[in-house]
C-alpha positions, 0 to 999 in steps of 0.5 A: 809238829812245827817246821822249826822242830821237825827232824828231816832226813836232810836239811840244807839251810841257805848253802853258799859255795864259791870256788876261786873267790876273788880270782878271775876264775871265780865260780858261784857253785851254790847260791843259797840252796834250801832243801828239806828231804822227808824220811823216805824221799827219793829225790832225783836232781837234774840241771845243765853242766855247772848247775850245782848238782854234784857240788851240792852232793859233795857239800853234803858228803863233806868233800870240802867246807861250805862258805855259809849255811847249815847241813843237817842229816837226820837231825844232826848238824854235820856242817863242820864235820870232816868227810870221814866223820860223816860216813856213819850218816851217809852211803854213796855211790860214785859215777866211776865204778872204780871208786867206792871199792878196794879193787885188790880186796875180795867182794866179802872183804869190801862188804865187811869194810862197809859193815864196819863203817863208822864203828869202833875198830879192833885189831881183830879184822876178818870176815866171819862165817856168819857175815859171809853167809849174810853177804851171800844171801844179799848178793843172791838177790842181785841175780848176777851170780856174785854169791858164788864169787865172794872171794873174787877181787872186786877189780875183776868185776865188770862196771855194772857188777861193781856198781851193784856191789857198791850199792849193797855196800852203801846201803848195808848199814842203812844210812840216813841218806844215800847219795847216788852221783850219776852212778850209771853214767859210765855204764852201757844203757842195758847195764845202767837200766839194771843198776837203776832197777836195783837202786829202786829195789834197795831204796824201797826195801830198806826204806832209804832216803836217797838223792840221785844226780842224773843227766838223764831227764827220762831217768829223773822222771821215772825214778823217785817220788820227787824231782829237783832242777838246778840252774846256776847254783839255785834250785829252780823247780821242785816237784813231787807225787802225781805231778812228777809222775805225769811229767814229760821231758818236754815239760822239763825243758819248758820249765827250764826255759821259763825259769832261766829265761834261756834255751835248754842247750845241754845236748847230753841231757836232751839226747840221753 
């Protein structure tokens, strides 16, 4: 099958995005980004502040239109679709554990909303007994005791518990692409490790295609089958398979300095 006819899980073709164009605050956020994700790829994305990592994720999610280029998810061109119409293609977990769930609704109600995402709604809304049993089983696998707290309001959960529920919600209807936007950055190290392990498990078990933006070089190396480094709105490094497995943080820093011509000065990433 030729590259022209192949359907990728995600294809970004020459994506450009400039914020505040023509003003003193003009910022080139994405500068001709090309990227193809195979079905089942789990790609980690790293780079310094302002490199374009979250901008790329937001472009895929449709939070605002790109200036030029094409975004193709599962063979469907979604470039001109608004954010809510991309929901049936995408699952997303945000950096803030308070985002992505309805705090005043119970765990089972939140999961029911996720299960109905992108589907036709009727006036009859409620969580059925069968759905409740299904959610209970899914929550039991998290091993966080949440299967006994189905009617608990999500706002009462800890940050880690909430991210775990959000992960389940994002993967409930097997999206074409799962977007993880620094989804452990607001958690303490122990909870972050738990949520990352859960992310690995869900992605592997459901054979999901996923993209995870992270500031943590060690996490970027140890999770996923592929790593992409960004700098000034461009992808400057793309590594996968055995080569990725054998990487060290020092290798990434050296690669950054080689490609960018500058020293890696992002303390947050180095210290993570």
